[in-house]
NUZADREN-57152 format. One record per residue (C-alpha): residue in one letter; x, z, y. Coordinates in steps of 0.5 Angstrom, whole numbers, plus 500, padded with zeros to 3 digits. Example, Ala and Ser with C-alpha at 12.3 -4.5 7.8 and 13.67 -1.06 7.14 Angstrom:
BEGIN
A525516491/S527514498/
END
This chain:
BEGIN
M521183092/S528181089/Q528189087/I521189084/L524183080/E530184078/K526191075/Y522187070/I526181069/N534185068/V531189062/P536189056/S533188049/E537189042/N533183040/N534176039/P534170045/N526168044/D525175043/L528177050/I525171053/A517173050/E519180052/H521177060/L514173059/A511179058/K513183064/L513177068/S505177066/E505184068/L508181075/E503176077/L499182077/L501185083/Y502177086/R495175085/T492175092/A499174096/P501167096/V507167092/G508162086/L512165080/C515160074/L520162069/V524155066/D528155060/R536152059/D534145058/L529146065/R523146061/F517150064/I515157059/H510160064/I507159071/N503162075/E496159078/M498159085/L504155084/A501151078/S496149084/I502148089/N504143084/G497140082/K498140075/S495146070/K499152067/E498149061/E501141063/H507145066/V508149058/G513145055/H515140060/S522139065/L522139072/H522132072/E515131069/I511136073/I515135079/P519128079/D520128088/I523135087/A526135082/P533132085/R533137089/I532144087/E535143080/P543143082/V540151084/Y538152077/Q544149075/R548154079/V544160078/M546159069/E553157070/T554163075/G549168072/E549170080/P541169084/I540165090/L535168095/N531166100/L533158099/E529155104/V526147102/R522143107/G517137104/G511135102/T507138095/P505134089/A498137090/N498135098/P505129099/G503127106/E502135108/E509138112/K510144109/Y516150109/W517154102/L521159101/A524160094/S529165090/Y532163083/Y533170079/P538169072/L535171065/K540175062/N541177055/E545183054/D551180052/G551177059/S548171057/V543166061/L538165057/G533161063/V531163071/S526166075/T523163081/V518167086/V517161091/Q512163098/D509159103/I512161110/T510154113/Q506158118/H511163120/K515156121/L511153126/M510160130/M517160130/E518153132/V512154138/Q517160141/N523156141/E520150144/R516154149/L523159149/R527152152/F521150157/E522157160/T530155160/L529149163/L524152169/S529156171/E535151171/I530148174/S529153179/T537154179/R539147181/F535148188/I538155190/N543153196/L543145196/A544142201/P539139204/H542132204/D542133196/L535134195/D534128193/R539127187/A536134185/F529131184/N531125180/E535128177/C529134175/L524129173/K529126169/D530132164/L522133164/V520126161/E525127157/F524134154/L516133154/G515126151/F512124157/D513116159/R514117167/S514121171/S513121180/I513124187/A509123192/E509125199/F504125205/S505124212/A505129217/D498127218/T496126210/T493120213/K499116208/L502118201/S507115199/V512114193/T519117194/H522119187/S521116181/Y523116173/A520113167/R524112160/E527106157/G521100156/V517103162/K518101169/S519106173/F514107180/P515102186/S517107192/I510104196/S504108200/V498108195/E493111199/N490104200/L491104192/F488109189/P484112194/W480116190/Y486120188/T489121194/E484124197/R483129190/L491131191/R488131199/R484137197/G490140193/E486139186/T489138180/I487132176/V488131169/F486126164/S487125157/N484119155/L484113161/P480110164/N475115160/G472121165/L474117171/P469117176/E465110178/E468110185/A474111182/V474103182/A482101184/E484106179/R480104173/D483097174/Y489099174/C489104168/I486098164/K492093168/E497097166/G495101159/F496107162/K492112158/S494119160/H495122167/L496129171/A497131177/I499136181/P499138188/L506141192/K503146196/M506150201/D503156204/K496152206/S499145207/I499140202/L505136201/G504131197/G503130189/L507131183/G505126177/F506125170/G504119165/S504117157/F503108157/S504110148/S499115147/E494120149/I497127151/K492133151/W495137157/P495144154/D493149160/E500152158/I504147160/I499145166/Q502152168/R509152167/L509145171/K505148177/I511152177/V516146178/G511144183/E511150188/I520149186/F519142188/A514144194/N519149197/A525143197/L521139200/E519142206/R526145207/K529137207/R522136212/T524141216/D532138216/L529131218/E526134224/L531138226/K535131226/K531128229/A530133235/F537132236/S537126235/E531125241/I535130246/N542125245/Q537119248/L534123252/K541124255/D543118255/Q537115258/L537120264/H545117264/K543110265/E537111270/N542116274/I536119275/Y539125279/L541120285/R533119286/Q532127287/E535132292/I540138288/K538145291/L542150288/E540157288/H547160288/N553160292/Y559158288/D565160292/E570159286/I567152285/V568147290/G564141292/Q558137294/S559130290/H554128285/A557129279/I560136281/K552138283/T549135277/V554141273/L552146277/N544145276/Q546146268/V549151269/E543155273/Q539152267/V543156261/A545162265/R539166264/T539164256/N543168251/S544160248/T551158246/V554152251/L560148249/I564146256/I568139254/G573137259/A580135260/T585139262/G585142269/T578141270/G576148271/K572149264/E574157265/L570157272/L564154269/A564159264/R565164270/A559162273/I555162267/H556169265/N556171272/Q548169273/S547171267/R543178265/R550180261/K554180268/G555188268/R559188263/V567183263/M566177260/V572176254/K577171254/V580167248/N585161249/C585159241/A591154243/A596160246/L595164240/P599163234/S594162227/T598168224/L595172230/I589169232/E584172226/S587179228/E585177235/L578175234/F575180229/G582185230/R585190224/E585196221/K591200220/G596196215/A592191213/Y599186213/T606187214/G607189221/A600192223/L602199224/T596200228/K588199228/Q587194234/I579192236/G578184236/R575180242/F568179238/E567187239/L569188246/A565183248/N559186246/G554186249/S558181254/T560174254/I566171249/F569165252/L573161247/D578156251/E580150246/I576152240/S578145237/E584148236/L582153231/S584153223/L578150218/D578158215/L577160222/Q571156223/A568158217/K568165220/L566163227/L560160224/R558166220/V559171227/L555165231/Q548166225/E548172223/G552177229/Q557180223/F564180220/E569184219/R577186221/L582184217/G583190211/S577194212/P570191208/E566194213/T561190216/I560190223/K554187227/V556185235/D551181240/V556176244/R554170247/V558164246/I561160251/A567155248/A571149251/T575144248/N579138252/R578134245/D573128242/I570134239/E565129235/K572125232/A574132230/V568133226/K569125223/E577126221/G575133218/K578137223/F573140226/R566143221/E560139222/D555146221/L560149226/Y559144232/Y551143231/R552150232/L556150239/Y552144241/V546148243/F547146251/P553142252/I556141259/H560135261/V565137266/P568131270/P575129271/L577129279/R578122278/E569122278/R569126284/R573124289/E569125295/D570133293/I577132294/P578133301/A574140301/L579143295/V585140299/W583145305/T580150300/F588150297/V591150304/K587156306/E589159300/Y596158299/G597160307/E594167306/K600168300/M605165304/G604167311/K603160313/T597156318/I596148317/E592145321/S591138320/I593133314/P595126316/Q588121314/T594117310/S595122306/M589125305/Q586117302/A591117298/L591123295/Q583120294/S586114291/Y590118286/T588118278/W590125278/P591126270/G593133271/N586134274/I585140279/R590143277/E595138278/L592137286/R592145285/N600144283/V601138289/I598142295/E603149293/R609145293/S607141300/M606148303/I613151300/L616144303/S611144310/N615148317/N610146322/S602146322/V602139319/L603139312/R605133310/I603131302/E609130298/L606126292/P611121290/K610114291/I602114293/K602107296/D603106288/S598111285/T593106286/I590104278/P593096277/Q588092276/K591090270/M595095268/P593100260/L591106262/E597109258/E602104262/V599108267/E600114265/R607112262/K609111270/Y607117272/I610122269/I617117269/Q615118277/V614126276/L621127273/E625123277/M624127282/T624134279/N631130276/W627131269/R626139269/V620140265/R620146265/G620152270/R617153277/N616146281/G618143274/A614136272/A609140268/E607145273/I607139277/L603135273/G598142271/L600141264/R603145260/P611144258/T610142250/T604138252/L608134257/E614134251/S609131246/R606126251/M614124253/M615123246/K609119245/L609115250/G617113248/I619116255/E627119255/K632120260/K636115262/K644116260/
END
């Protein structure tokens, strides 16, 4: 259009200014014929901003006839608009340059209350010497185009909001879902201009409908967290059937039976409501509701369909939340049952008959029979087992017993002591490495998990693993996959994990030293191994087992043990448990010169626990006794650490903690 205008209005002329304007008018009239059927307004004003010419279209827009325009100024014809466009005319006349496609918004003199959008272009009318005689203007009505663009932009913004809501729930932890629901309700209310939005959830049997989340704009009450099935029975029944509920002019349209709903609308001034059922497969989990108190809402189908998408997102999130709650509830029930069994001492009321003989595990006490019964229950499954017990209680023997009764017994159980390996090497030991994975990695190494494929891996002292390695172990437990160090290739394995710890692992979780998700993954079937002091009746059998073992190795025959020695052994607290007992018997066998075994337990008569002495003090006194017996030698054969059944580093740590120092 600008090229056409320039063709008509920028025509050089040798006539005087008035003749030139007349010539432009003639050309403008000719131009007008081209746009007679198009919604384009045309006009020509002189340097005094008076109308010289105007076509019918622009005259009708301004609400005056063509004759009323001619000779009159912009202020006289369009006083409301003139202040905004006069600077534009002035600039065109001062610079001699056109101003194209200037957008103007507002009403017209003919229809001042109607919102319109205009696109105006201003062209200078020049003499051959370059002086500007006036300005020609072309005005187009672009209202429909602008409205369409606004609708498209609004639709795009809504689609973006839906995408953000969907992304917000991806990989979100179950305990963060409530916060995400509240944030999404707030975003929807503020974006769509509603007054309130709420989420209501059905109970598992759909008999109860409770509001769980709600957001309302300022000045509007949020819906309280209450059960509403009795307050709104008609509404609850429709939602239970999976129906979408739409009302634009409440209480009109409500059926006669919706008495409670009608009363609520009248009392609260509730004008419009939309409820979308939250469906998961064929189950109705609840409803997503939107309401308006300030004005009526027509609820266009396009909005309803998009809000149904939001409902699908919310339904999936609610299902995840319910599943997580059910798992936690089941875990809590397991703990409660375990406590109940312990309190009722149920195993004391029935005879436990074990199906297998355990050559390596000695004892007939109730405590050890309970443990062995658990071993038989879990051995035939592939479930992960966590063995919990103090140092020296025989956790590895139990792990071997579980493996030997499983379907994997045809292959060797692989053992890893997580505390014995340096932190710099434990990852390559578990998962392997490629040649050159790090400095000093001169060869390729197969990891223990890969070695245990199709068998069982026993992870002793698992609580000593770093948090980084705990995360990698969790992945192996969940997916059966890992990568060797220095290799991007994923290796899949089928390994049963039996873990053991002598630490309070629940305390470690609370302190942030052990991953909670790994703890729950390991805590599928926990077995608590009793310390030796809780199975004192097994001590005689254990003593004779060790006597036989060392007798064969040393070529000695022991025929009797004094009753006082055996009673002393049963009275002792055994902080080192079975390992300490084994060491005491070995030392006694070394010192024995005849068929009667003399037990060399330091000051056995003092080994009973004093009535009012703290446990740490008892431990301190006993460690000092053993150290004095070994002339304060901690390490080596028959050293204090070996007698106590502890690692030398562990004993040194305990000595430091208890303030034990050799007297000078």
